[in-house]
C-alpha positions as CSV (number, residue, x, y, z in Angstrom):
1,M,160.7,144.0,124.3
2,N,161.9,147.5,123.7
3,I,159.5,150.3,122.9
4,V,160.4,154.0,122.3
5,E,158.0,156.9,122.6
6,E,158.3,160.7,122.7
7,S,156.8,162.9,125.3
8,T,157.2,166.2,127.1
9,W,157.7,167.1,130.8
10,E,157.5,170.7,132.0
11,G,157.9,171.8,128.4
12,R,161.0,169.7,127.8
13,P,161.1,167.0,125.0
14,L,161.8,163.5,126.3
15,K,162.5,160.2,124.6
16,I,161.4,157.3,126.7
17,S,162.3,153.7,126.1
18,W,160.9,150.6,127.8
19,H,163.1,147.7,128.8
20,D,161.6,144.5,130.1
21,S,162.7,142.6,133.2
22,T,165.8,141.1,131.5
23,F,167.3,144.6,131.7
24,V,168.7,145.8,135.0
25,P,169.6,149.6,135.0
26,P,172.6,151.0,136.9
27,R,171.6,151.7,140.5
28,E,173.1,155.2,140.6
29,L,171.0,156.3,137.6
30,I,167.6,155.1,139.0
31,T,165.5,158.1,140.0
32,Q,162.1,156.4,140.6
33,A,160.6,153.2,141.8
34,S,156.8,152.8,141.4
35,G,154.4,150.1,140.4
36,L,151.0,148.6,140.0
37,C,149.8,147.6,143.5
38,F,147.0,145.1,143.6
39,T,144.7,144.7,146.6
40,N,143.3,141.3,147.8
41,D,140.3,141.9,145.5
42,S,142.6,142.6,142.5
43,K,142.0,146.3,142.3
44,I,144.8,148.7,141.7
45,V,145.8,151.4,144.2
46,L,146.2,155.0,142.9
47,V,147.2,158.1,144.8
48,T,146.8,161.8,144.2
49,T,148.5,165.0,145.4
50,N,145.7,167.3,144.3
51,G,142.5,165.3,144.1
52,K,142.4,165.7,140.3
53,T,145.2,163.7,138.7
54,W,146.0,160.2,139.8
55,Q,149.3,158.2,139.7
56,L,150.9,155.0,140.8
57,A,152.4,154.8,144.3
58,G,156.1,155.1,144.4
59,G,158.9,157.6,144.5
60,Q,162.6,158.4,144.7
61,P,165.1,156.0,146.2
62,E,167.2,157.3,149.1
63,V,171.0,157.0,149.3
64,G,172.0,153.4,150.3
65,E,168.6,152.0,149.7
66,T,167.8,149.1,147.4
67,I,165.2,149.7,144.7
68,E,162.9,147.1,146.3
69,D,163.2,148.7,149.7
70,A,162.6,152.1,148.2
71,F,159.4,150.9,146.5
72,V,158.1,149.2,149.7
73,R,158.8,152.4,151.7
74,E,157.2,154.7,149.2
75,V,154.1,152.6,148.9
76,A,153.8,152.6,152.7
77,E,154.3,156.4,152.9
78,E,152.1,157.4,149.9
79,A,149.4,154.8,149.8
80,C,149.4,153.6,153.5
81,A,149.7,150.1,152.2
82,T,152.0,147.1,153.1
83,V,153.7,145.3,150.2
84,N,153.4,141.5,150.7
85,H,154.7,140.3,147.4
86,L,156.5,142.1,144.5
87,S,158.1,141.4,141.1
88,Y,160.2,143.5,138.8
89,L,158.3,144.3,135.6
90,G,160.9,146.4,133.7
91,T,162.3,149.9,133.4
92,Q,161.7,153.2,131.6
93,E,164.8,154.8,130.3
94,V,164.4,158.5,130.0
95,N,166.5,160.6,127.7
96,D,166.1,164.2,128.9
97,P,168.7,166.4,127.0
98,Y,167.6,169.6,128.6
99,S,167.3,168.3,132.2
100,P,167.9,171.2,134.7
101,T,169.8,168.8,137.0
102,G,172.3,167.9,134.3
103,L,171.3,164.2,134.4
104,T,170.3,163.6,130.8
105,T,169.7,159.8,131.0
106,Y,168.0,158.2,134.0
107,Y,165.8,155.2,134.8
108,Q,162.4,154.7,136.3
109,V,161.8,151.1,137.7
110,R,158.3,149.5,137.7
111,F,157.0,146.7,139.9
112,W,154.0,144.5,140.3
113,A,152.9,144.1,143.9
114,R,150.3,142.6,146.2
115,V,149.5,144.9,149.1
116,T,147.4,145.1,152.2
117,L,145.7,148.4,152.8
118,D,146.2,150.2,156.1
119,E,144.2,153.2,157.3
120,F,144.9,156.1,155.0
121,R,146.7,159.1,156.6
122,S,147.6,162.1,154.5
123,E,150.9,162.6,156.2
124,H,153.1,162.8,153.1
125,E,152.5,164.6,149.8
126,M,149.5,162.5,148.9
127,L,146.1,163.9,149.5
128,A,144.0,160.7,148.8
129,R,144.0,157.1,147.7
130,K,141.6,155.0,145.8
131,C,141.3,151.5,144.5
132,T,140.4,151.2,140.8
133,E,139.3,148.3,138.6
134,P,142.1,147.3,136.3
135,L,140.1,148.2,133.1
136,D,139.7,151.8,134.4
137,V,143.3,152.4,135.4
138,K,144.5,153.6,132.0
139,T,141.8,156.3,131.6
140,T,142.3,157.4,135.3
141,L,146.0,157.8,135.3
142,N,147.9,160.8,134.1
143,W,150.2,158.8,131.9
144,H,152.2,160.1,128.9
145,T,153.4,157.0,127.2
146,E,150.5,154.9,126.0
147,R,152.3,152.0,124.4
148,I,154.7,151.6,127.2
149,F,151.9,151.6,129.7
150,D,150.0,148.9,127.8
151,V,153.0,146.6,127.9
152,M,153.8,147.3,131.6
153,F,150.1,146.9,132.4
154,Q,149.7,143.5,130.6
155,S,152.9,142.2,132.3
156,A,151.4,143.2,135.7
157,I,148.1,141.5,134.9
158,E,150.0,138.3,134.0
159,Y,151.8,138.4,137.4
160,E,148.5,138.9,139.1
161,K,146.9,136.0,137.3
162,R,149.8,133.7,138.2
163,F,149.7,134.8,141.8
164,I,145.9,134.1,142.1
165,A,146.4,130.7,140.4
166,N,149.2,129.8,142.8
167,Q,147.1,130.8,145.8
168,E,144.1,128.6,144.6
169,S,146.2,125.5,143.7
170,P,146.6,124.0,147.2
171,S,142.8,124.2,147.9
172,K,142.0,122.7,144.5
173,K,144.5,119.9,145.1
174,R,142.9,119.1,148.5
175,K,139.4,119.1,147.0
176,G,140.7,116.8,144.3
177,W,142.1,114.3,146.8
178,R,139.0,114.4,148.9
179,S,136.9,113.6,145.9
180,R,139.1,110.6,145.0
181,I,139.0,109.3,148.6
182,M,135.2,109.6,148.7
183,A,134.9,107.8,145.3
184,F,137.2,105.0,146.5
185,K,135.1,104.6,149.7
186,M,131.9,104.4,147.7
187,V,133.2,101.7,145.4
188,R,134.7,99.8,148.4
189,N,131.5,99.9,150.4
190,F,129.5,98.8,147.3
191,R,131.7,95.8,146.9
192,I,131.5,94.9,150.6
193,Q,127.7,95.1,150.5
194,A,127.7,92.9,147.4
195,V,129.9,90.3,149.1
196,R,127.8,90.4,152.3
197,A,124.6,89.9,150.3
198,T,126.1,86.8,148.6
199,F,127.3,85.4,151.9
200,L,123.9,85.9,153.5
201,S,122.3,84.1,150.6
202,L,124.7,81.1,150.7
203,S,124.5,80.9,154.5
204,R,121.0,79.4,154.3
205,F,122.7,76.2,153.1
206,S,125.1,76.1,156.0
207,N,124.5,72.3,156.5
208,C,127.3,71.6,154.0
209,W,131.0,72.1,154.9
210,Y,131.5,74.4,151.8
211,C,128.8,76.7,152.8
212,A,130.0,76.8,156.4
213,W,133.4,77.9,155.0
214,I,131.6,80.6,153.0
215,T,129.8,81.7,156.2
216,G,133.1,82.1,157.9
217,L,134.3,84.3,155.1
218,Y,131.2,86.4,155.5
219,R,132.0,86.9,159.2
220,V,135.5,88.1,158.2
221,A,134.0,90.5,155.6
222,T,131.6,92.0,158.1
223,S,134.4,92.8,160.4
224,I,136.0,95.2,157.8
225,D,135.9,98.8,159.0
226,M,133.7,100.9,156.7
């Protein structure tokens, strides 16, 4: 899905296009790697440089660094958080015709991530960190492209839902098997008790050879491990 929006940055007009995860931008033109970082209770980590405006954790890749490594490093530096899982959501293509650097087209990569929070230390440019409910993120962020954010956000939410479902599946399967085993044991025990009751009733007539044979079967049944 490609979405195009217009915005401004430091007084310059920008045209910003969203490319989904099927698009991989040229590494040399990627200027930013950031993302929606979810905590274990599914809140989203935001950071701030001034205590007023909030942003996603992330930053500029260093020379020779993969985009994934850059994102992991920036999250550790800015948010004091460890990335445990990540997935590529897509890329913002920025057309910046009046860029002072001369780079008029560049790319900003976005990720979904699951993180573990460490003790926050304001050692880099970030002053503070906070964890926000997903529904409050859009109104909290200082974001300039609304439609692009909505698509990116929904994609991240889908990744988060799948991650939670995959984490819960093993326990649900174990519970399901335990329930089946308990039901099987209940049915088995009921049948054994019914057979025992029949054998006990017939054993009163053990003076005949047939009933003696039935009594012998009863003794076998009672030896079954319950």
